[in-house]
C-alpha positions in Angstrom: 0.8 27.3 21.8 -1.4 24.4 23.1 -4.5 25.8 21.4 -2.6 26.2 18.2 -1.4 22.6 18.2 -4.9 21.4 18.9 -6.3 23.5 16.1 -3.7 22.1 13.6 -4.6 18.6 14.8 -8.3 19.2 14.4 -7.9 20.7 10.9 -5.7 17.8 9.8 -8.2 15.3 11.2 -11.1 17.0 9.5 -9.2 17.2 6.2 -8.3 13.5 6.5 -12.0 12.5 7.2 -13.2 14.5 4.2 -10.6 13.0 1.9 -11.3 9.5 3.0 -15.0 10.1 2.2 -14.2 11.8 -1.1 -11.8 9.0 -2.3 -14.2 6.3 -1.4 -11.8 4.6 1.0 -14.7 2.6 2.4 -15.5 1.1 -1.0 -11.9 0.3 -1.9 -11.4 -1.1 1.6 -14.3 -3.5 1.0 -12.7 -4.6 -2.3 -9.4 -5.1 -0.5 -11.1 -7.1 2.3 -12.5 -9.4 -0.4 -9.1 -10.3 -1.7 -7.6 -10.5 1.8 -10.2 -13.1 2.8 -9.4 -15.0 -0.4 -5.7 -15.0 0.3 -5.9 -15.5 4.0 -6.9 -19.2 4.1 -4.6 -20.3 1.2 -1.8 -18.5 3.1 -2.7 -20.4 6.3 -2.8 -23.7 4.3 0.6 -22.9 2.9 2.0 -22.0 6.4 0.6 -25.1 8.1 1.7 -27.5 5.3 5.2 -26.0 5.3 5.6 -26.0 9.1 3.9 -29.3 9.5 6.8 -31.1 8.1 8.8 -30.1 11.2 6.2 -31.9 13.4 5.5 -28.7 15.5 2.3 -28.3 17.4 0.9 -24.8 16.9 -2.4 -24.9 18.8 -1.0 -23.1 21.9 0.9 -20.6 19.8 -2.2 -19.7 17.7 -3.9 -18.7 21.0 -1.3 -16.0 21.4 -2.9 -14.1 18.6 -5.9 -13.4 20.9 -3.9 -10.3 22.0 -4.6 -8.6 18.6 -7.5 -10.7 17.1 -11.0 -11.4 18.3 -11.7 -14.9 19.8 -14.3 -15.8 17.2 -11.8 -15.1 14.4 -9.2 -17.2 16.1 -11.8 -20.1 16.3 -12.3 -19.9 12.5 -8.6 -20.0 11.9 -8.2 -22.9 14.3 -10.8 -24.9 12.4 -9.0 -24.3 9.1 -5.6 -25.2 10.6 -7.0 -28.4 12.2 -8.4 -29.6 8.9 -5.2 -28.8 7.0 -2.9 -30.4 9.6 -4.8 -33.7 9.2 -4.2 -33.8 5.5 -0.9 -32.2 4.5 0.3 -32.9 1.0 2.7 -31.4 -1.6 -0.2 -30.6 -3.9 -1.9 -28.7 -1.1 1.3 -26.8 -0.5 1.5 -25.8 -4.2 -2.2 -24.9 -4.4 -2.0 -22.8 -1.2 1.1 -20.9 -2.6 -0.5 -20.2 -6.0 -3.9 -19.2 -4.6 -2.2 -16.9 -2.1 -0.1 -15.2 -4.8 -3.1 -14.7 -7.1 -5.5 -13.3 -4.4 -2.8 -11.2 -2.7 -1.7 -9.7 -6.0 -5.3 -8.6 -6.7 -5.3 -7.1 -3.2 -2.2 -5.1 -4.0 -3.9 -3.9 -7.2 -6.7 -2.6 -5.0 -4.2 -0.8 -2.8 -2.6 0.7 -5.9 -6.0 2.0 -7.0 -6.7 3.5 -3.5 -3.3 5.2 -3.2 -3.6 6.7 -6.7 -6.9 8.2 -5.7 -5.2 9.5 -2.5 -2.7 11.5 -4.6 -5.4 12.5 -7.1 -3.5 10.9 -10.0 -4.4 8.5 -12.8 -2.5 5.3 -13.4 0.2 6.2 -16.1 2.1 2.9 -16.0 1.6 0.2 -18.6 -0.7 -2.7 -17.7 2.1 -5.2 -17.6 4.2 -3.0 -15.3 1.4 -2.5 -12.8 0.8 -6.3 -12.8 4.5 -6.8 -12.4 4.7 -4.4 -9.5 1.7 -6.1 -7.8 3.3 -9.5 -8.2 6.7 -8.4 -7.0 5.2 -6.5 -4.0 3.2 -9.7 -3.2 6.4 -11.8 -3.2 8.4 -9.3 -1.1 5.6 -8.6 1.4 4.7 -12.3 1.6 8.3 -13.2 2.3 8.8 -10.7 5.1 5.4 -11.4 6.6 6.3 -15.1 6.6 9.5 -14.5 8.4 7.7 -12.3 11.0 5.1 -15.0 11.6 7.7 -17.7 11.9 9.5 -15.5 14.5 6.4 -14.7 16.4 4.7 -18.1 16.4 7.9 -20.3 16.5 10.0 -17.9 18.6 10.1 -20.2 21.6 10.9 -23.3 19.6 13.7 -21.5 17.7 15.1 -20.1 20.9 15.3 -23.6 22.5 17.1 -24.9 19.4 19.5 -22.0 19.2 20.4 -21.9 22.8 20.9 -25.7 22.9 23.3 -25.6 20.0 25.2 -22.4 20.9 25.0 -22.7 24.7 24.5 -18.9 25.0 24.3 -17.2 28.4 21.0 -16.5 30.1 21.1 -12.8 29.4 20.6 -13.5 25.7 17.3 -15.1 26.4 15.8 -11.8 27.5 17.1 -10.2 24.4 15.6 -12.9 22.3 12.2 -12.5 24.0 12.3 -8.8 23.3 13.3 -9.3 19.7 10.6 -11.9 19.2 7.9 -9.2 19.4 10.0 -6.1 18.4 11.1 -7.5 15.1 7.6 -8.3 13.7 6.6 -4.7 14.5 9.7 -3.4 12.7 8.9 -5.7 9.8 5.3 -4.4 9.7 6.6 -0.9 9.5 9.0 -1.8 6.7 6.2 -3.6 4.8 4.0 -0.5 4.9 6.8 1.8 4.0 7.7 -0.3 0.9 4.0 -0.5 0.0 3.4 3.2 0.1 6.7 3.8 -1.7 6.2 1.6 -4.8 2.5 1.3 -5.2 1.4 4.9 -6.3 2.0 5.9 -9.9 4.4 8.7 -8.9 7.9 9.1 -7.6 8.1 9.3 -3.8 11.0 9.3 -1.3 11.1 6.9 1.6 10.9 9.9 3.9 7.6 11.1 2.4 5.9 7.7 3.0 7.1 7.0 6.5 4.4 9.1 8.4 1.7 6.9 6.8 3.7 3.8 7.5 4.0 4.7 11.1 0.3 5.5 11.4 -0.6 2.2 9.7 1.6 0.2 12.0 0.5 1.8 15.3 -3.1 2.2 14.0 -3.4 -1.4 13.0 -2.1 -2.8 16.2 -4.2 -0.4 18.3 -7.5 -0.9 16.5 -6.9 -4.7 16.4 -6.4 -4.8 20.1 -9.4 -2.5 20.8 -11.7 -4.4 18.5 -10.5 -7.7 20.0 -11.3 -6.4 23.5 -14.7 -5.2 22.4 -15.7 -8.5 20.7 -14.3 -10.7 23.5 -15.7 -8.7 26.4 -18.7 -6.7 25.3 -20.2 -8.2 22.3 -21.6 -11.6 21.2 -21.9 -11.8 17.4 -23.2 -15.4 17.6 -26.5 -14.1 19.0 -27.0 -11.9 15.9 -25.3 -14.0 13.1 -25.5 -17.5 14.6 -22.9 -19.9 13.2 -21.7 -17.1 10.9 -20.6 -15.0 13.9 -16.9 -16.0 13.7 -16.8 -15.3 9.9 -18.5 -11.9 10.4 -16.0 -10.9 13.1 -13.1 -12.0 10.8 -14.5 -9.9 7.9 -15.0 -6.8 10.1 -11.4 -7.2 11.4 -10.0 -7.4 7.9 -12.2 -4.5 6.8 -10.9 -2.3 9.6 -7.3 -3.4 8.7 -8.0 -2.4 5.0 -9.3 1.0 6.1 -6.2 1.6 8.2 -3.8 0.7 5.3 -5.6 3.0 2.9 -5.8 5.8 5.5 -2.0 5.7 5.8 -1.7 6.5 2.1 -4.2 9.4 2.5 -2.1 10.8 5.4 1.0 10.8 3.2 -0.9 12.5 0.3 -2.2 15.2 2.6 1.2 15.9 4.1 2.7 16.1 0.6 0.0 18.5 -0.6 0.6 20.7 2.4 4.3 20.8 1.6 3.5 22.2 -1.8 4.4 19.2 -3.9 2.0 18.3 -6.6 1.8 15.3 -9.0 
């Protein structure tokens, strides 16, 4: 029984590796990384400008991200946030939002392209419909990601305000601390599920896309933590890339994230093909 399970796992892993290579996941992942890096900094500008009106200091909270991000990448983000926090404006807020929407929607288009390849189908929807789906998905995903970031970064601040106003018992604080980290994970799973559900040019059920969403959620957290440990403990990119070391680490981390997202779609496609369902 154990050998049979190992054999099935090995065969599935081999098929996944070959399909990733055949569908050029690496190439599409690089394209997705490009749009992620374009949307990341406008998104940070938008977040900092928005939160800045509440006069909240985020320096210590940003350091909490070291659990899943390399230290060099955190340094790059801190520099951007410092520059933005010194010059908030309504125009900057508007620019950050528009730039984020444009770049992120282009990234969704790259994901649509990758998922269609995973299912071996051609895009059959009208151009305006694909653009509309990309824009709508960007708005929905951006909204839920924004909520999860606010809960993760501002969780302690929100907890203080809520408990002062409501005078809740101490036991609720432990529940809040748990939810502060559990809810973003749940949100991440929901985001991946919706993405794998609406992006491909074929009808899918939520049940059919959940395996890939689960893989993407666990895989992204795991690879991010491992990559962060490797960079922080065993590698020094500044010796190789000099002042560009932090940028290089950030790009590699985003590329790994892109591969994980696309690999989740490949897993869903393989499982569907094995079940006998065809486009």
